[in-house]
Structure formats: structure tokens, C-alpha cells
C-alpha positions in Angstrom: 119.1 86.0 77.4 115.6 87.0 77.7 113.5 88.9 75.1 113.3 92.6 76.0 109.8 94.0 75.7 109.4 97.6 74.9 106.8 99.3 77.2 106.9 103.0 76.0 106.5 102.4 72.4 106.3 106.2 71.3 109.5 106.8 73.1 111.6 104.2 71.8 110.4 104.8 68.3 111.4 108.6 68.5 114.9 107.4 69.7 115.3 105.2 67.0 114.2 107.8 64.5 117.0 110.0 65.9 119.5 107.5 65.8 118.6 106.4 62.5 119.1 110.0 61.0 122.5 110.4 62.7 123.7 106.9 61.3 122.4 107.5 57.9 123.7 111.1 57.6 127.2 110.2 59.0 127.4 107.2 56.3 126.4 109.3 53.2 124.7 106.3 51.7 124.6 106.9 47.9 121.8 105.6 45.7 124.3 104.9 42.9 126.0 102.4 45.1 122.7 100.5 45.6 122.0 100.3 41.8 125.6 99.6 40.7 126.5 96.7 38.7 129.8 95.7 39.9 132.0 93.8 37.4 131.4 90.2 38.2 135.1 89.3 38.0 136.1 91.7 40.6 134.9 89.5 43.5 133.2 85.9 44.2 131.7 83.8 46.8 134.1 81.0 46.5 135.8 79.7 49.8 139.4 80.1 49.6 139.4 82.4 46.8 141.6 85.5 46.8 138.6 87.3 45.6 136.3 85.6 48.4 134.2 87.6 51.0 137.1 87.6 53.5 139.1 89.7 51.1 136.6 91.8 49.5 137.8 95.0 51.8 141.6 94.4 50.2 140.4 94.2 46.8 139.6 98.1 46.2 140.1 101.1 48.6 136.3 101.8 48.0 135.5 98.6 49.5 137.3 99.1 52.7 133.9 98.8 54.7 133.7 95.2 54.0 136.7 94.7 56.2 136.7 97.6 58.6 133.1 98.3 59.0 131.2 97.6 62.2 127.5 97.7 60.7 127.9 95.2 58.2 125.1 92.8 56.8 124.0 90.1 57.1 123.6 89.2 60.7 121.8 86.5 62.7 118.2 87.7 63.7 118.3 86.2 67.2 115.1 86.2 69.2 116.9 86.5 72.4 118.0 89.8 71.3 115.4 91.8 69.8 113.5 94.6 71.3 109.7 94.2 70.6 107.7 97.1 69.4 104.2 95.7 69.9 102.1 98.7 68.7 103.6 100.6 65.9 102.7 102.6 62.8 101.4 100.7 59.7 104.0 99.7 57.2 102.7 101.4 53.9 103.5 100.0 50.7 102.3 101.5 47.3 103.6 99.7 44.3 102.5 99.7 40.7 103.3 98.0 37.4 106.1 99.5 35.4 108.6 98.4 32.6 111.5 96.4 33.9 114.6 94.7 32.8 115.9 91.5 34.2 120.1 91.3 34.4 122.6 88.6 35.0 125.0 90.5 37.2 127.0 87.6 37.3 126.9 87.1 41.0 123.1 87.3 41.1 120.0 87.7 39.0 118.2 91.2 39.4 115.0 92.9 38.1 115.4 96.6 37.6 112.3 98.6 37.4 112.9 101.4 34.7 110.4 104.0 35.9 108.3 104.7 38.8 107.5 101.2 40.4 106.1 102.7 43.5 107.5 103.2 47.1 107.4 102.4 50.6 107.1 104.6 53.7 109.3 104.2 56.9 108.9 106.5 59.7 107.4 109.2 57.3 110.3 108.8 54.7 109.3 107.6 51.2 111.8 105.1 49.6 111.1 104.3 45.9 111.6 100.8 44.5 114.7 100.4 42.4 115.6 96.6 41.9 115.0 93.2 43.4 117.5 90.3 43.5 117.9 86.8 45.1 120.7 85.0 47.3 121.0 81.3 47.9 121.2 80.3 50.6 119.7 83.1 52.8 122.2 85.7 53.8 120.6 86.5 57.1 119.5 83.8 59.4 116.9 83.6 62.3 118.1 81.9 65.6 120.9 80.6 63.6 118.7 78.9 60.9 119.5 79.9 57.2 116.8 79.1 54.6 117.2 78.2 50.9 116.7 81.7 49.6 116.6 85.4 50.4 115.0 87.9 48.3 116.0 91.7 48.5 114.0 94.5 47.2 116.3 97.8 47.2 114.5 101.1 47.7 116.1 104.6 47.7 114.9 107.9 48.9 115.1 111.3 47.5 117.7 111.9 50.1 119.7 108.8 48.5 119.1 106.8 51.7 118.8 103.1 51.0 116.1 100.7 52.4 116.1 97.0 51.7 113.0 94.9 52.2 113.9 91.3 52.7 112.1 87.9 52.5 112.9 84.4 53.4 112.1 81.1 51.4 112.1 77.4 51.9 112.0 74.7 49.3 108.4 73.3 49.4 105.7 72.1 46.9 104.6 75.5 45.9 106.8 77.4 43.6 107.1 81.2 44.0 104.7 82.9 41.9 107.0 85.8 40.9 109.8 83.7 40.0 107.3 81.5 38.0 106.6 84.6 35.7 110.4 85.3 35.2 111.5 81.6 34.6 111.5 82.0 30.6 113.6 85.1 30.8 116.1 83.7 33.3 116.8 80.9 31.1 117.9 83.2 28.6 120.2 84.7 30.7 122.1 81.4 31.4 124.3 81.6 28.0 122.4 83.7 25.3 122.0 87.1 27.0 123.2 89.2 30.2 120.3 91.7 30.0 116.6 91.1 29.0 113.6 93.5 28.6 110.6 91.8 30.3 107.8 94.7 29.8 105.5 95.8 32.7 106.2 93.9 35.9 104.2 94.4 39.2 106.3 94.4 42.5 103.2 93.3 44.3 103.9 89.8 42.9 106.7 89.4 45.2 104.5 89.0 48.1 106.5 90.5 51.0 103.7 91.9 52.9 103.5 90.2 56.2 102.5 91.7 59.5 106.0 91.0 61.6 109.2 92.3 60.7 113.0 92.6 62.0 114.6 96.1 61.4 118.1 97.2 62.0 120.9 99.2 60.6 123.4 97.4 58.3 125.0 97.5 55.1 125.0 96.4 51.5 126.0 92.7 51.4 128.0 93.1 48.2 130.8 95.5 47.6 131.3 98.2 48.5 129.4 96.9 51.6 128.1 100.6 52.2 126.9 101.1 55.7 123.7 103.1 56.9 121.4 100.6 55.1 117.9 100.5 56.7 117.0 96.4 56.7 113.4 95.6 56.9 113.1 91.6 57.1 109.8 89.8 56.8 109.4 87.0 59.5 107.0 85.1 57.4 108.7 82.1 55.6 107.5 81.5 52.1 108.0 78.7 49.6 109.9 78.3 46.5 110.4 75.2 44.3 113.8 73.4 44.2 114.1 74.1 40.3 113.5 77.7 40.9 116.6 77.9 43.3 118.5 75.8 41.1 117.7 78.0 38.0 118.8 81.1 39.7 122.2 79.6 40.9 122.9 78.0 37.3 122.3 81.4 35.3 124.9 83.1 37.1 128.5 83.2 35.7 130.6 82.9 38.9 130.2 79.1 39.3 129.8 79.2 43.0 127.7 76.9 44.8 126.0 80.0 46.7 126.0 83.7 46.5 125.5 84.4 50.2 127.8 86.6 52.1 128.9 85.1 55.5 127.2 86.7 58.5 129.0 89.6 60.1 129.4 90.6 63.7 126.2 92.1 65.3 128.2 94.4 67.8 126.0 96.5 69.9 123.2 97.1 67.2 119.5 97.1 68.2 117.2 94.7 66.2 113.6 95.6 66.5 110.8 93.3 66.0 107.6 95.0 64.7 104.2 93.5 65.0 101.4 95.4 62.8 99.1 94.7 59.9 100.5 96.0 56.9 98.2 98.4 55.0 99.1 98.2 51.4 97.4 99.5 48.3 98.2 100.4 44.7 98.6 103.9 43.5 95.9 105.3 41.3 
């Protein structure tokens, strides 16, 4: 199938905006679900487990979307199915240092910012950064290829809508700078602690500001699998060390070899492919 090229960018972007608002309003995505720390004993990623991904939707009625939803994440980002938006508004990100806590959630390691860590603008809506976490291997794929690690930055708007900015990593000679800053704290979470204060932490260290993104409407990738989430996934592939990936997996409590949900059906959802230069600067 050939790539579809969008000629009238303004018209397509306007239509997308209308569709996004309808989907988001109908799904009533709640901020507390994005930040919820689900009991690690309630689900796992182990193949064949009664609490594994195939059974998440049966474990609690509040998790029914995991089984019956038709806008579930992750998916394969196939270049043969994307709609290219060659000229579009800049992705505006304004992050700043803020006190943070690192938490072992049992199924992953997450950093929670405790105050205003800044925000990102999508189609005129401001989404505030709340937390970031990691999955290995990657949950999404590009043309069927998965990567060694995927990072998610979870943002929430004043209307309680959710935006997740994602980034891919492959194992290379250069470790990830942001994870390098957290390694000592993550090691404390292996056996000694569940939660640890890490002081002022700057989200800019995550380095997710590329100039090509995929965007689509999906869901949270862990229970309750809430739908109506805007996904904005950076096309640039970054590097991480093998030791860093191993540390993230050894620290969690579920003893699974991976913490990535299997890919879900795309159905008829559009995947947009944005090309632009980001215009990110810190707040003053």
C-alpha cells in the first residue's frame, strides 16, 4: 500500500481536531487513571499467566476496555498506512526543573513530578507533565520492528485529557543521559525501597524533541486501558546501554522478562506523520 500524502494540511488538521475532541469527550479520560499506581499483584506480563495481558479485561470490570476496546495501544506504526502532514504548527514544549519522586510500581519504574514541571501544547491545548516511565522491549513498533526500550511521558490537560509522548531506544555504546542520572536511585529500589525522593529533576534531560512524530488516538497500555489518549511518538531512535535496560527490569517486582503489552489491532484509526522543527524553550 502506498503512503498517503496530505495535500491540504489545514483542512486535514482541522478535521483531525474535530475528531479528537469528539473521541476525547466520549471517552471521558480521567487524569487520575493516568497517574494511578495499580497494585502490582493485580496483573502481570508473564506469558500464559492468568493475570497476563490476554486476561486483563477479565480481572476487574473497570478494566473491560483492555478486552473490548477498539482504540487500544500499543500498535504498529506502519509507514505504508500513515498520512503525511508535511507542513504543520510547531510542537511547543516548555519544561522546567521540579521536585520529583522515583517509584517502583512493581511492573515498571516511574518518575513523578510533584509540582509544575512544565507543559506541552498540542492543537492549542496545554498538557501538563505528570510522570514518565519505561517499557522493555518497546511496546509500539515501526514497520513491525520493536526496539530495546520505550519511554512514556504522561501529560494531563486542565480538562483531564491525556497526552503521552513516547520515544524509542536501542542498545548502543552511548548510555541514556537521563537514566544515568537516576541509576543510583533505581538501584535503591531493587530491594530496599519502593519510593525515593530525588529532588529537583529537569524533564529536558529526557531528550524527546525530534522533528518527526507519529500521532494517533489510543489508550493507556496498562490497566484500566483507558481510551481517548493522544499518542505523540518521536521517530528518532535514541541509544541506551544494555546495563541500563537490565537495571530497569531487575528493579521491578513482577519477575517478568519484559513489561511490554502486546500490540493491539489498529482497526480504522488514522496514523498521522508530522514533520516540523520543534520550538522548545524553558519557562522563565
